[in-house]
C-alpha positions as CSV (number, residue, x, y, z in Angstrom):
1,M,102.0,-1.3,70.9
2,I,101.7,0.1,67.3
3,I,104.1,-1.0,64.3
4,W,103.9,1.6,61.5
5,V,105.3,-0.1,58.2
6,N,106.2,2.8,55.8
7,G,107.9,3.1,52.5
8,A,107.8,3.8,48.8
9,F,105.0,2.1,47.0
10,G,106.3,-1.3,45.9
11,A,108.5,-1.5,49.1
12,G,106.7,-4.4,50.2
13,K,104.5,-2.7,53.2
14,T,101.4,-4.6,52.8
15,Q,103.1,-7.8,52.2
16,T,105.4,-7.2,55.5
17,A,102.5,-6.1,57.7
18,H,100.4,-9.4,56.7
19,E,103.5,-11.5,57.3
20,L,103.7,-10.0,60.7
21,H,100.0,-10.4,61.5
22,R,100.2,-14.1,60.5
23,R,103.1,-14.7,62.5
24,T,101.9,-13.1,65.8
25,A,99.3,-14.4,68.1
26,N,97.5,-11.3,69.1
27,S,97.7,-8.6,66.4
28,F,95.5,-6.5,64.1
29,V,96.2,-4.8,60.6
30,Y,95.0,-1.3,60.5
31,D,94.8,0.2,57.2
32,P,95.1,4.1,57.3
33,E,94.4,4.4,53.6
34,N,90.7,3.2,54.1
35,A,89.8,6.7,55.8
36,G,91.2,8.4,52.7
37,Y,88.9,6.2,50.5
38,F,85.9,7.1,52.8
39,I,86.7,10.9,52.4
40,R,87.3,10.5,48.6
41,K,83.8,8.8,48.2
42,N,82.0,11.6,50.4
43,V,83.5,14.8,49.2
44,P,81.9,16.4,46.1
45,A,84.5,16.2,42.9
46,S,84.5,20.1,42.6
47,V,86.5,20.1,46.2
48,Q,88.5,17.1,46.2
49,R,91.9,17.2,46.7
50,G,94.6,15.2,44.7
51,D,95.9,13.3,47.7
52,F,93.8,12.5,50.7
53,Q,96.6,12.9,53.1
54,D,96.2,16.7,52.6
55,Y,92.9,16.6,54.1
56,P,93.3,17.4,58.1
57,M,90.5,15.2,58.7
58,W,92.5,12.2,57.2
59,R,95.1,12.8,59.6
60,E,92.8,13.4,62.6
61,I,90.5,10.4,61.8
62,N,93.9,8.2,61.7
63,Y,95.1,9.5,64.9
64,A,91.9,9.0,66.7
65,M,91.5,5.6,65.3
66,L,94.9,4.5,66.4
67,K,94.6,6.0,69.7
68,H,91.4,3.9,70.3
69,L,93.1,0.9,69.1
70,D,95.9,1.4,71.6
71,E,93.5,2.1,74.6
72,T,91.0,-0.7,73.8
73,Y,92.7,-3.5,71.9
74,D,95.4,-5.9,74.0
75,G,97.5,-6.8,70.9
76,I,99.9,-5.3,68.5
77,V,98.4,-3.0,65.7
78,I,100.2,-3.1,62.5
79,A,99.8,0.0,60.1
80,P,101.1,-0.3,56.6
81,M,101.1,3.1,55.1
82,T,103.3,5.4,53.0
83,I,103.6,8.7,54.7
84,V,106.6,11.0,53.5
85,N,105.4,14.4,54.8
86,P,107.2,15.2,58.1
87,T,104.4,17.2,59.0
88,Y,101.6,14.8,58.5
89,F,103.7,12.2,60.1
90,D,104.0,14.3,63.3
91,E,100.2,15.0,63.1
92,I,99.6,10.9,63.8
93,V,102.8,9.4,64.7
94,G,104.4,12.2,66.8
95,R,101.2,13.1,68.3
96,L,100.7,9.3,69.5
97,R,104.2,9.4,70.9
98,R,103.5,12.5,72.8
99,D,100.6,10.8,74.1
100,G,102.5,8.0,75.7
101,V,101.6,5.4,72.8
102,V,104.5,3.0,72.2
103,I,104.8,3.1,68.3
104,H,107.7,1.7,66.3
105,H,108.3,3.1,63.0
106,F,110.0,1.4,60.1
107,A,110.7,2.7,56.6
108,L,111.4,-0.1,54.0
109,C,113.8,1.2,51.6
110,A,114.9,-0.1,48.0
111,S,116.5,1.1,45.1
112,E,114.6,2.8,42.4
113,E,115.2,0.0,40.0
114,T,113.8,-2.4,42.5
115,L,110.9,-0.5,43.2
116,R,109.9,-0.4,39.6
117,N,110.4,-4.1,39.3
118,R,108.3,-4.7,42.4
119,L,105.6,-2.5,41.0
120,R,105.7,-4.4,37.7
121,G,105.3,-7.9,39.3
122,R,102.2,-6.5,40.9
123,G,100.7,-5.6,37.8
124,E,101.5,-1.8,37.8
125,R,102.0,-0.2,34.2
126,K,104.8,2.1,33.3
127,H,104.4,5.5,34.4
128,S,101.6,4.5,36.9
129,W,100.8,6.8,39.5
130,A,102.7,4.6,42.2
131,E,105.8,4.7,40.0
132,Q,105.5,8.7,39.5
133,Q,105.9,8.7,43.3
134,I,108.8,6.8,43.8
135,E,111.3,9.8,43.7
136,R,109.3,12.0,45.9
137,C,108.9,9.0,48.3
138,M,112.5,7.9,48.3
139,A,113.3,11.8,49.0
140,G,111.0,12.1,51.9
141,L,111.7,8.9,53.5
142,S,115.6,9.8,53.5
143,N,114.8,12.3,56.3
144,E,115.9,11.0,59.6
145,V,112.4,11.5,61.2
146,F,111.6,8.5,59.3
147,R,113.8,6.3,60.9
148,H,114.1,3.1,61.1
149,H,115.3,2.8,57.8
150,L,115.6,-1.0,56.5
151,D,117.2,-1.6,53.3
152,T,115.2,-4.3,51.5
153,D,117.0,-4.6,48.0
154,Q,118.2,-8.1,49.1
155,S,115.8,-9.3,51.6
156,S,112.5,-11.1,51.6
157,V,109.2,-10.2,52.9
158,P,109.7,-12.9,55.8
159,Q,113.1,-11.8,56.5
160,N,111.9,-7.8,56.7
161,A,109.0,-9.0,59.0
162,E,111.9,-10.9,61.2
163,R,113.8,-8.0,61.3
164,I,110.9,-5.6,62.4
165,A,109.9,-8.2,65.2
166,S,113.5,-8.3,66.4
167,M,113.7,-4.7,66.6
168,S,110.3,-4.2,68.2
169,N,111.2,-6.9,70.8
170,I,108.4,-9.4,69.6
171,S,108.4,-13.0,69.0
172,L,107.1,-14.3,65.8
173,S,105.7,-17.9,65.6
174,P,107.7,-20.3,63.4
175,D,106.5,-20.1,59.6
176,H,105.8,-23.7,58.7
177,R,104.0,-23.0,55.2
178,G,105.3,-24.7,52.0
179,K,106.3,-22.8,49.1
180,L,102.7,-23.0,47.6
181,K,100.9,-21.8,50.8
182,K,103.3,-18.9,51.0
183,A,102.9,-18.0,47.1
184,Y,98.9,-18.3,47.6
185,D,99.1,-16.1,50.5
186,R,101.2,-13.5,49.0
187,V,98.6,-13.4,46.0
188,L,95.7,-13.2,48.3
189,T,97.0,-10.3,50.2
190,Q,98.0,-8.6,46.8
191,V,94.2,-9.2,45.5
192,K,92.6,-8.1,48.5
193,H,94.5,-4.8,48.4
194,I,93.5,-3.8,44.7
195,R,91.6,-0.4,44.7
196,F,89.3,0.3,41.9
């Protein structure tokens, strides 16, 4: 089974994915972004594209990797990644589904104000690249192809993970961490995903 956690930047994809991972006995977080960084580092600057999702090979690599993991890994694969182009989504998620892969997709949705506040909370500056993508992401994700839409304005990361688990028919282990450990885990996840 694959769980794809989608959403605008600041929606909580990465934190939610890692919360799911922490609370499932047999799971793996697969980051589709890594293929994009590989491509960006290995393509001459003169022919680089602004968004690595625009490379057909990015979509092909992620399709192939997720198909491979589904065939070889006996657990839940969790993929946190913003993707709002329906054609690109179909080339990965749609194709996997047509191949018979069980893939649950969830778009974490929030208001523009909430997304801006969350981006500030993680250190993003005003008018950052992530903030400039908010309107495009919100408009794209409103498409019904990106269901299930989960409103996260008033929900916490653990609550989002619990909703996704329930809708995917998987059990989560109880969360016995204290407030300090939860805060530490959130910061650690955030630091590990800072891109330079």
